[in-house]
C-alpha positions in Angstrom: 195.9 -161.5 3.6 196.1 -165.3 3.4 194.1 -165.4 6.7 191.3 -163.4 5.1 191.4 -165.6 2.0 191.0 -168.7 4.1 188.2 -167.1 6.2 186.3 -166.2 3.0 186.7 -169.7 1.6 185.5 -171.2 4.9 182.4 -168.9 4.9 181.6 -169.6 1.2 181.9 -173.4 1.8 179.7 -173.2 4.9 177.0 -171.2 3.1 177.3 -173.5 0.0 176.7 -176.5 2.2 173.4 -174.9 3.3 172.1 -173.5 -0.1 173.8 -175.9 -2.5 175.1 -173.3 -5.0 178.3 -171.2 -4.9 176.7 -168.3 -6.9 174.0 -168.0 -4.4 176.6 -168.4 -1.6 178.6 -165.4 -3.0 175.4 -163.3 -3.1 174.4 -164.2 0.5 178.0 -163.6 1.8 178.1 -160.2 0.1 174.7 -159.3 1.6 176.0 -160.4 5.0 179.2 -158.2 4.7 177.2 -155.2 3.6 174.7 -155.6 6.5 177.6 -155.8 9.0 179.2 -152.7 7.4 175.8 -150.9 7.0 176.4 -148.4 9.9 179.8 -147.5 8.6 178.6 -147.1 5.0 175.7 -145.0 6.1 178.0 -142.7 8.0 180.2 -142.4 4.9 177.2 -141.5 2.7 176.1 -138.8 5.3 179.6 -137.5 5.4 179.8 -137.2 1.6 176.4 -135.5 1.6 177.4 -133.0 4.2 180.7 -132.3 2.4 178.7 -131.5 -0.7 176.4 -129.1 1.3 179.4 -127.4 2.9 181.4 -127.1 -0.4 180.3 -123.6 -1.3 181.2 -122.2 2.1 184.5 -124.1 2.1 185.3 -122.7 -1.4 184.6 -119.2 -0.1 187.1 -119.7 2.8 189.7 -121.0 0.3 189.2 -117.9 -1.8 189.4 -115.6 1.2 192.7 -117.0 2.5 194.2 -117.6 -0.9 198.0 -117.2 -0.6 197.9 -117.7 3.2 198.1 -121.5 3.7 198.5 -121.4 7.5 195.5 -119.1 8.0 193.5 -121.1 5.5 194.3 -124.3 7.4 193.3 -122.7 10.8 190.1 -121.3 9.2 189.2 -124.7 7.7 189.8 -126.5 11.0 187.6 -124.0 12.8 185.0 -124.4 10.0 184.9 -128.2 10.4 184.6 -127.9 14.2 181.7 -125.4 14.0 179.9 -127.6 11.6 180.7 -130.9 13.5 182.2 -132.3 10.4 185.2 -134.7 10.1 186.6 -134.8 6.6 188.2 -138.2 7.3 185.0 -139.9 8.4 184.2 -141.1 4.9 187.6 -142.9 4.6 187.1 -145.5 7.3 184.5 -147.6 5.5 186.9 -147.8 2.5 189.8 -148.8 4.6 187.7 -151.6 6.2 186.2 -152.8 2.9 189.5 -152.9 0.9 191.1 -155.9 2.7 187.7 -157.7 2.6 187.4 -157.2 -1.1 191.1 -158.3 -1.7 190.6 -161.3 0.5 187.4 -162.3 -1.2 188.9 -161.8 -4.6 191.8 -163.9 -3.7 189.5 -166.7 -2.4 187.3 -166.6 -5.6 190.4 -166.7 -7.8 192.1 -169.5 -5.9 192.7 -172.9 -7.5 190.6 -174.5 -4.6 187.6 -172.4 -5.4 188.0 -172.8 -9.2 188.1 -176.6 -8.7 184.8 -176.4 -6.7 183.1 -174.2 -9.2 184.5 -175.5 -12.5 181.0 -176.9 -13.5 178.9 -174.5 -11.3 176.2 -172.5 -13.0 174.2 -169.5 -11.6 171.3 -167.7 -13.2 172.5 -166.9 -16.8 176.2 -167.7 -16.0 177.4 -171.0 -17.5 180.5 -171.2 -15.2 181.6 -169.2 -12.2 185.2 -169.7 -13.0 184.9 -168.2 -16.5 186.5 -164.8 -17.3 185.4 -162.3 -20.0 187.7 -163.8 -22.6 190.0 -166.7 -22.3 191.9 -169.4 -24.3 191.1 -172.0 -21.6 190.1 -175.4 -22.6 188.0 -177.8 -20.5 189.3 -177.8 -16.9 190.3 -181.1 -15.3 190.7 -182.9 -18.6 194.5 -183.4 -18.0 195.4 -181.0 -20.9 196.2 -177.3 -20.8 195.2 -175.0 -23.7 198.1 -172.6 -23.7 199.8 -169.6 -25.3 203.5 -169.1 -25.4 203.7 -166.6 -22.5 201.4 -168.4 -20.0 202.4 -168.9 -16.4 201.2 -171.3 -13.8 200.5 -171.3 -10.1 199.6 -173.9 -7.5 196.9 -174.5 -4.9 197.9 -173.7 -1.3 198.1 -177.4 -0.5 200.1 -180.2 -2.1 199.5 -183.9 -1.4 202.8 -185.7 -0.9 203.1 -189.5 -1.3 206.0 -190.6 0.8 208.4 -193.5 0.0 207.3 -194.9 3.3 203.8 -195.4 2.0 202.3 -192.5 4.0 200.5 -189.5 2.6 201.3 -186.0 3.8 199.6 -182.6 3.2 202.1 -179.8 2.7 201.3 -176.1 2.8 202.9 -174.2 -0.1 205.0 -171.2 1.0 204.9 -169.4 -2.4 202.1 -170.5 -4.8 203.3 -168.3 -7.7 206.9 -169.6 -7.6 206.3 -173.2 -6.8 206.1 -174.4 -10.4 208.8 -173.8 -13.0 208.2 -174.7 -16.6 210.2 -175.5 -19.7 210.6 -174.8 -22.6 210.4 -171.0 -22.4 208.5 -169.7 -24.2 205.9 -172.5 -24.2 205.4 -174.3 -27.5 201.6 -174.7 -27.8 200.7 -178.2 -28.9 203.9 -179.7 -27.4 204.2 -181.0 -23.8 205.3 -178.6 -21.1 207.5 -179.9 -18.4 206.6 -178.8 -14.9 208.8 -179.1 -11.9 207.9 -178.4 -8.2 210.4 -176.4 -6.2 211.2 -178.1 -2.9 212.2 -174.8 -1.4 208.8 -173.2 -2.1 207.2 -176.3 -0.8 208.8 -175.5 2.5 210.9 -178.7 2.5 214.6 -179.2 2.8 216.7 -181.1 0.3 216.6 -184.1 2.6 213.0 -184.7 1.4 214.2 -185.3 -2.2 214.7 -188.9 -1.3 211.7 -189.2 1.0 208.9 -188.0 -1.5 207.8 -190.5 -4.1 205.3 -188.3 -5.9 203.0 -185.3 -5.4 199.6 -184.1 -6.5 198.5 -180.5 -6.8 195.9 -178.3 -8.5 197.6 -176.2 -11.1 196.0 -173.1 -12.6 196.9 -171.2 -15.7 197.3 -167.6 -14.4 196.2 -166.1 -17.7 193.3 -168.3 -18.8 192.2 -169.6 -15.4 192.1 -173.2 -16.7 192.6 -175.7 -13.9 194.2 -179.2 -14.0 195.1 -181.7 -11.3 198.8 -182.7 -12.0 200.6 -185.8 -10.7 204.3 -185.2 -10.2 206.8 -188.1 -10.1 210.1 -188.0 -8.3 212.8 -188.3 -11.0 216.3 -188.2 -9.7 215.3 -186.0 -6.7 213.0 -183.6 -8.8 209.2 -183.7 -8.7 208.4 -183.4 -12.4 205.7 -184.1 -15.0 205.1 -183.5 -18.7 201.7 -182.1 -19.3 200.1 -182.2 -22.7 199.0 -178.9 -24.3 196.9 -177.7 -27.1 197.1 -174.3 -28.9 194.9 -171.8 -27.0 192.1 -170.2 -29.0 190.7 -167.0 -27.3 186.9 -166.9 -27.1 184.5 -164.4 -25.6 182.2 -165.4 -22.8 179.1 -163.3 -23.5 177.4 -164.2 -20.2 180.4 -162.7 -18.3 180.3 -159.6 -20.6 176.6 -159.1 -19.6 177.6 -159.2 -16.0 180.3 -156.6 -16.5 177.8 -154.3 -18.3 175.4 -154.7 -15.4 178.2 -153.7 -13.0 179.2 -150.7 -15.1 175.5 -149.5 -15.3 175.1 -149.8 -11.6 178.3 -148.0 -10.9 177.2 -145.2 -13.3 173.8 -145.0 -11.6 175.6 -144.7 -8.2 177.8 -142.0 -9.5 174.9 -140.1 -10.9 173.0 -140.4 -7.6 176.0 -138.9 -5.7 176.5 -136.0 -8.0 172.8 -135.3 -8.2 172.8 -134.2 -4.5 175.5 -131.5 -5.1 174.2 -128.0 -4.5 174.2 -125.8 -7.6 177.0 -123.7 -6.3 179.1 -126.8 -5.8 178.4 -127.9 -9.3 179.6 -124.6 -10.7 183.0 -124.8 -9.1 186.0 -126.6 -10.6 185.6 -129.8 -8.5 181.9 -130.0 -9.2 182.5 -129.5 -13.0 185.1 -132.3 -12.9 182.5 -134.6 -11.3 180.0 -133.7 -14.0 182.5 -134.1 -16.9 181.8 -136.7 -19.6 185.0 -138.5 -18.6 183.9 -139.0 -15.0 180.3 -139.9 -16.0 181.4 -142.6 -18.4 184.3 -143.9 -16.4 182.3 -146.9 -15.1 182.0 -148.1 -18.7 185.8 -148.2 -19.0 185.7 -151.2 -16.7 184.4 -153.2 -19.7 187.7 -152.4 -21.5 189.8 -153.2 -18.4 188.2 -156.6 -18.1 189.7 -157.5 -21.4 193.1 -157.4 -19.8 192.4 -158.5 -16.2 191.1 -162.1 -15.9 188.5 -161.7 -13.2 186.3 -164.8 -12.6 182.6 -164.5 -12.9 182.3 -165.3 -9.2 184.3 -162.2 -8.3 182.1 -160.1 -10.6 179.0 -161.3 -8.8 180.4 -159.8 -5.6 181.1 -156.5 -7.4 177.5 -156.4 -8.9 175.8 -157.2 -5.6 178.0 -154.8 -3.6 177.3 -151.9 -6.0 173.5 -152.7 -6.1 173.4 -152.6 -2.3 175.5 -149.4 -2.2 172.9 -147.8 -4.5 170.0 -149.0 -2.4 171.7 -147.8 0.8 172.5 -144.4 -0.6 168.9 -144.0 -1.8 167.7 -144.9 1.7 170.1 -142.5 3.5 169.2 -139.7 1.1 165.5 -140.3 1.7 166.0 -140.3 5.5 168.1 -137.1 5.4 165.7 -135.3 3.1 162.8 -136.2 5.5 164.8 -134.8 8.4 165.5 -131.6 6.5 161.8 -131.2 5.6 160.8 -131.7 9.2 163.3 -129.0 10.3 162.1 -126.5 7.7 158.4 -127.1 8.3 156.8 -124.4 10.7 154.9 -125.9 13.6 151.3 -126.5 12.5 150.1 -127.0 16.0 148.2 -124.2 17.7 148.2 -124.1 21.4 144.8 -123.3 22.8 145.4 -121.0 25.7 141.7 -121.1 26.6 141.4 -124.0 28.9 138.2 -125.2 30.2 137.5 -123.2 33.3 135.1 -124.0 36.0 
């Protein structure tokens, strides 16, 4: 997955160099991804639409062979074949998009991206690195605002200053385990001692006498606050005491607005999909489940989830744009399919004149 993260960061940086804003770069990258996947997503929408149309007949088959699982399976396979329908066709786009989303989320949540966007604004968003609520202080001010159970991770690259006077870039093998802290739990307002683990730096113990100091971007996993920390070699250990302040949780209302937009778009998309269900399908158990209040208002539950999962505003932009494009694409596919159905049902209005001009 690290390869996808790096690819997404490279693309974001390339687009940013052209447009000059990371928020706009995220939008354009998302649009590019959706355009590339447009044929797959269109096929998925058509597959879901056809499944809804076939649902009443499929339910009748299931009732007919109730209690005879083998005959039911054979009948269903024959039914799919006769109707040229592959029930797995709708899964492929999801399988393709999942690693893309995870890779992009990883890129947008990385210390490198947070450092690039720490003062970046976009539309009504004050900062692309902000989460819904956070006790973060000002990033890159050399002081962490902390709570007692906070944990820290590092950027993928550490700058090593060697005793020989040379500088070396070192790739981190485990960003989450590179930094150990003390005391535990953290005492907000008192310095926290951070130590870099040579093993997770990918270095042998021999380097303990070769490295003079190190610099790395450190991110608070909980608040997403970012600081650049300089570690000194003290008796073979790369260590530094970082000042802290007690964290005070605050709500970022601009991020809340973005989450609400995402929830409303997801709700609209869900309503659009269930609206195309035939009446017979809506009357069965599966259809009723899709129409239930719990399913209808599930998108709004994302607002609650965001209180516990620190998702940066940059990642939320991707979700909002993706959902909006999904909605537009579904409307277009439904319109196209409805037109095709109308043309098939219309009787030919052309009358062939069998009386030709005769000489």
